[in-house]
C-alpha positions, -999 to +999 in steps of 0.1 A: +163-571-100+133-551-112+110-579-100+125-580-068+122-541-063+085-545-073+078-571-047+090-547-020+063-530+000+064-491-001+077-488+036+105-513+025+114-495-004+117-461+013+135-476+044+161-494+020+187-467+003+196-495-022+162-504-034+153-465-036+183-463-059+174-494-079+140-480-083+153-449-098+177-468-121+147-490-134+134-460-156+168-444-164+175-439-200+209-422-214+206-390-231+226-360-242+223-331-218+233-295-226+242-269-200+251-234-206+281-222-185+281-183-184+308-161-176+308-126-157+323-099-179+319-070-158+301-060-123+296-030-106+270-006-091+245-035-084+245-048-121+265-075-139+272-082-177+271-118-183+280-138-218+275-172-231+238-175-218+218-175-251+188-193-234+184-167-207+148-149-208+137-117-189+131-123-150+153-155-150+174-163-118+210-167-125+232-185-100+268-173-100+294-198-088+306-176-057+269-178-042+257-144-056+222-143-073+211-121-102+179-115-120+179-110-160+170-076-166+181-068-201+189-090-233+218-082-259+230-097-288+259-111-271+256-101-232+229-104-206+226-075-182+212-087-148+208-069-116+221-084-085+199-097-057+225-112-037+262-103-038+292-119-021+327-103-018+340-128-042+321-118-071+345-105-099+348-106-136+355-142-146+328-158-121+308-185-138+271-183-141+242-208-146+206-201-155+187-214-121+157-225-140+134-205-120+119-171-115+120-149-084+095-161-057+089-150-023+072-170+007+035-160+014+008-172+041-002-164+076+031-171+091+042-137+076+018-118+097+036-096+122+070-103+105+094-079+089+111-093+057+132-083+028+118-087-007+130-122-009+113-133+022+143-132+045+136-121+080+148-087+090+133-089+126+158-113+142+133-141+142+137-176+125+126-177+088+087-184+087+084-222+081+058-241+063+054-212+037+040-218+005+058-196-023+045-172-050+060-158-081+067-122-075+059-111-111+026-129-114-001-117-139-029-094-128-065-111-126-086-113-158-115-090-163-137-119-162-123-126-126-129-090-110-164-072-101-171-038-091-159-019-061-188-021-037-176-021-002-161+008+018-125+005+035-123+028+062-090+047+070-099+062+104-092+099+090-123+122+089-115+139+057-109+104+039-138+085+052-163+113+045-153+133+015-126+112-002-140+076+006-120+047-004-136+012-014-120-020-011-101-027-042-095+007-052-060+023-060-058+057-042-028+076-045-013+097-016+008+126-031+024+156-016+057+174-009+082+163+016+071+158+050+037+166+047+023+134+064+020+111+037+033+080+055+013+090+086-018+091+067-011+055+055-001+043+089-035+056+103-052+034+075-031+004+085-040+009+122-074+016+116-079-020+101-073-036+136-101-058+142-119-055+108-103-086+092-082-067+066-047-079+063-023-052+057+013-049+037+035-022+043+062-018+017+091+006+022+112+012-008+147+029-006+139+044+029+162+050+058+166+025+085+154+049+112+121+055+092+116+017+089+123+011+127+098+038+133+071+025+113+075-008+129+076+003+164+045+026+157+024-006+144+036-025+174+027+001+198-009+005+182-012-032+181-014-034+145+015-053+136-004-086+144-022-082+111+005-067+091+036-078+070+062-051+066+086-056+034+117-035+038+142-027+013+165-001+027+184+029+011+216+009+012+203-023-003+212-035-037+191-017-066+177-050-076+160-055-040+146-022-042+132-029-075+116-062-063+101-047-032+066-036-042+061-065-067+073-090-034+046-072-011+020-075-040+026-113-043+022-116-004-012-097-005-022-119-037-021-150-017-046-138+007-068-120-019-071-152-036-081-169-005-111-147-005-096-123+023-096-083+020-060-070+021-044-034+023-011-028+009+010+007+009+038+012-013+059+037+005+072+053-020+069+048-057+089+078-066+121+062-049+111+032-069+110+049-102+143+065-094+157+029-087+143+019-122+160+045-137+191+040-123+191+004-133+181+011-166+208+037-172+233+014-159+223-012-184+226+013-212+187+015-220+176+043-242+164+073-218+134+093-223+115+118-205+134+130-173+159+102-180+133+076-171+131+047-196+102+044-219+083+015-201+082+034-169+044+037-173+042+000-178+063-008-149+037+010-123+007+001-143+014-038-141+019-034-105-011-016-095-034-036-118-030-065-096-050-047-071-087-052-075-120-071-060-123-105-070-156-119-081-175-143-060-168-172-084-131-166-077-132-162-040-145-127-035-111-114-020-099-078-025-067-058-025-065-019-020-035-001-027-024+031-014+006+042-033+025+071-020+045+093-043+066+126-030+064+157-055+089+188-057+077+221-049+040+210-056+047+202-091+017+179-100+028+179-138+058+160-132+065+127-154+060+102-126+031+121-107+010+125-139+017+086-147+003+074-112-025+100-113-037+084-148-033+049-134-050+051-101-086+055-090-079+093-073-057+109-053-052+122-018-032+155-020-013+168+010-005+206+006+026+220+021+010+254+030-018+236+050+008+216+067+029+246+077-004+263+090-011+235+112-042+221+095-036+183+101-040+161+081-029+186+056-054+173+029-063+199+001-100+189-006-100+210-039-071+190-055-081+156-039-106+130-056-119+095-053-135+085-087-150+053-076-150+054-039-184+070-034-201+040-050-188+020-019-196+046+007-225+038+031-257+055+021-264+072+052-230+087+053-231+096+018-264+115+024-249+136+050-216+143+033-234+158+002-246+188+022-214+194+043-190+191+015-208+219-004-206+241+027-168+237+030-163+245-004-181+275-002-165+284+028-128+281+011-141+305-015-157+331+009-127+329+033-105+347+006-127+378+007-121+383+047-082+389+041-092+424+025-109+434+057-141+441+037-174+445+053-196+412+048-232+406+047-248+388+076-254+356+056-220+355+044-205+361+079-227+333+090-213+311+064-178+317+074-184+311+109-199+280+100-173+270+079-144+279+106-164+254+128-161+228+101-125+232+097-119+224+134-142+193+130-119+180+101-086+186+121-075+152+137-043+141+153-019+114+139-023+078+153-059+086+164-081+068+136-117+072+144-148+048+134-171+053+109-200+057+134-183+088+147-182+104+113-221+097+109-226+113+143-208+143+140-219+148+103-256+147+118-247+173+144-231+197+119-260+195+092-286+197+119-273+231+128-265+220+167-228+235+164-243+270+151-229+296+171-202+278+188-167+292+190-139+270+173-121+267+205-152+248+221-154+225+193-127+200+205-142+193+238-176+189+223-165+163+197-146+145+225-177+138+244-194+130+212-166+105+205-172+090+238-209+085+235-206+068+201-178+047+216-196+035+245-231+036+229-248+008+208-241+026+177-243+010+142-250+028+107-282+009+104-298+029+135-326+051+125-322+089+123-343+090+157-319+068+175-289+088+163-305+123+172-310+109+208-274+099+211-258+133+198-284+152+216-274+134+249-238+138+243-242+177+235-267+182+265-241+166+287-215+190+275-236+216+289-274+228+285-302+215+264-291+237+237-257+225+238-242+256+250-216+256+281-233+266+312 
């Protein structure tokens, strides 16, 4: 029989089921096989206790005979604690369990662009599942030190304050932190929208958010034409805790696939405070020892291993990058809480949104004095960096001097001039949502302000002047490499068009 099978051509072998079976039987050797059959002892609140699985390891997938799936999360002497990823109504104590022999994976690739999926890659947008996808392990390792390089290219968020005074570089981890309803998600959305046409692929991860917010974000991206370069990963508030736990790691795995192919990516985690609460909930349910604020002792490691996967790859490893914008909410402006201090120490800087500035109508409500970008300045374009150095000092001095005006004291003429100049600058830094601005505009208004062309202007005149300047930059042939003389001609023409050679309204 063996000689007959070997004499068949490949096409004959695969066309004949009998020949294929005979070929497989040729190399068959009888041997003893062991299989562990576990049993669910208890189930509830998204977790399950399972016994008789001595070979189980952390992050292994467990297949339950009712069709449910779980992830090994805790190893005890007799019982295994698992978090449910899929649960049917038939799951009860006594259900059989088997090790699936795999770890959690998520589909990756270009077919995910423009899609809304859950942390396991199942579609949530009503479209068919992505086809011809590769799969990537969700809990993959972070790149080695030798595979990384320095942050050296800017990533423009489209927000004036950020791109000038708190610059972000590709591969940086920049925390967005603030109180409830201060515009954190709006700031991140503007950054995603700003990447349209830049070649940067985006992943927006929603963790434990309401469905209404998820729908709003998806529709906002679609209306702005930004959904085509974005993948949205959603783990809604009513989902199993296991899916909310997996969500940021799944989004990171999707971004990693593009990064290792040499592409630039931007990922938003909205938000990690809810992710930390989910992790605390799971840990307490599985009887892990609680620590500060009832969080488990490895909560720092949880977010560190996630954010360490964001970096810039060396040219020898493709040269791609993953920029992370984790969002976290604080209560009553308390920056010294446990989770905020953890994430501040992990990331490369933070953008702080202040509740009082938001209430006063200064949008985006970014507090410059509490915001910092530790490495973004190294990636900032040299022309912008030179202009910002002068402007930022003027603004910080204005914030200090403005305090004295509240007492009604008489001020020197030089102090009053600085305050008037600061008020003009504050108007320049205001920006509406969903209106990201190009970096060429940022350089233009910096040159206008530093050149004294707006001195003597009233704050209410500034929006109209800047609108004309924005249009001049938009329709002109403007690049950051243009000479100073060329830029001076552009801004002078825009201000002259506004009214008069001196820039004043006629």
